[in-house]
C-alpha positions as CSV (number, residue, x, y, z in Angstrom):
1,X,0.0,0.0,0.0
2,X,1.4,3.4,-1.0
3,X,2.1,5.5,2.1
4,X,0.5,8.9,2.1
5,X,2.8,11.1,4.1
6,X,1.0,13.8,5.9
7,X,3.1,16.3,7.8
8,X,1.2,17.6,10.8
9,X,2.6,20.5,12.7
10,X,1.2,20.4,16.2
11,X,2.4,23.0,18.8
12,X,2.8,22.3,22.5
13,X,0.6,25.2,23.3
14,X,-2.3,23.5,21.5
15,X,-1.7,20.5,23.7
16,X,-1.7,22.7,26.7
17,X,1.9,22.1,27.6
18,X,3.5,25.5,27.0
19,X,2.9,28.9,28.5
20,X,1.9,31.9,26.3
21,X,5.3,33.4,26.6
22,X,7.4,30.3,25.9
23,X,8.5,29.7,22.3
24,X,6.2,27.3,20.5
25,X,7.8,24.0,19.8
26,X,6.6,22.3,16.5
27,X,6.7,18.7,15.4
28,X,6.5,16.9,12.1
29,X,4.6,13.7,12.2
30,X,4.2,11.2,9.4
31,X,0.9,9.3,9.1
32,X,-0.8,7.0,6.6
33,X,-4.0,8.1,5.1
34,X,-5.9,5.7,7.4
35,X,-4.1,7.1,10.5
36,X,-4.9,10.6,9.4
37,X,-8.6,9.7,9.1
38,X,-8.5,8.3,12.6
39,X,-7.0,11.5,13.9
40,X,-9.7,13.5,12.1
41,X,-12.4,11.3,13.5
42,X,-11.0,11.8,17.0
43,X,-10.8,15.6,16.5
44,X,-14.4,15.5,15.3
45,X,-15.5,14.3,18.8
46,X,-14.1,17.3,20.6
47,X,-15.7,20.7,20.9
48,X,-15.5,22.6,17.6
49,X,-14.1,25.8,19.2
50,X,-11.1,23.7,20.4
51,X,-10.3,21.8,17.3
52,X,-11.2,24.2,14.4
53,X,-7.7,25.8,14.4
54,X,-6.1,22.4,14.3
55,X,-8.3,21.1,11.6
56,X,-7.7,24.2,9.5
57,X,-4.0,23.8,9.9
58,X,-4.1,20.2,8.9
59,X,-6.3,21.0,5.9
60,X,-3.9,23.8,4.8
61,X,-1.0,21.4,5.0
62,X,-2.8,18.6,3.1
63,X,-3.8,21.0,0.4
64,X,-0.1,22.0,0.0
65,X,0.9,18.3,-0.1
66,X,-1.8,17.6,-2.8
67,X,-0.8,20.6,-4.8
68,X,2.9,19.5,-4.8
69,X,1.9,16.0,-5.8
70,X,-0.2,17.3,-8.7
71,X,2.6,19.6,-9.9
72,X,5.1,16.7,-9.7
73,X,2.8,14.5,-11.7
74,X,2.3,17.2,-14.3
75,X,6.0,17.7,-14.6
76,X,6.4,13.9,-15.1
77,X,3.8,14.0,-17.9
78,X,5.3,17.0,-19.5
79,X,8.7,15.3,-19.4
80,X,7.3,12.2,-21.1
81,X,5.7,14.4,-23.8
82,X,9.0,16.1,-24.5
83,X,10.8,12.8,-24.6
84,X,8.3,11.4,-27.2
85,X,8.9,14.2,-29.7
86,X,11.0,13.3,-32.7
87,X,14.5,14.5,-32.8
88,X,13.6,17.2,-35.3
89,X,11.0,18.6,-32.9
90,X,7.9,17.4,-34.7
């Protein structure tokens, strides 16, 4: 199964482990698509006011990942199209 890598940046302040004045520590976490769905389901059971910023942050990062994948796929297709052209350019 192809692994979908989702980078989730979660700050300690969101987890309630850092004070407002302390620098915010960030983490990168790799998850499969199924694991990310489980996290989303768990967040969905918490009060919206609490989880909305986290869900928005995750959605923004997933959108960036999907955009990068689409651009990489397009670049691969464009490269194949160029490679298929005849040496004289026709």
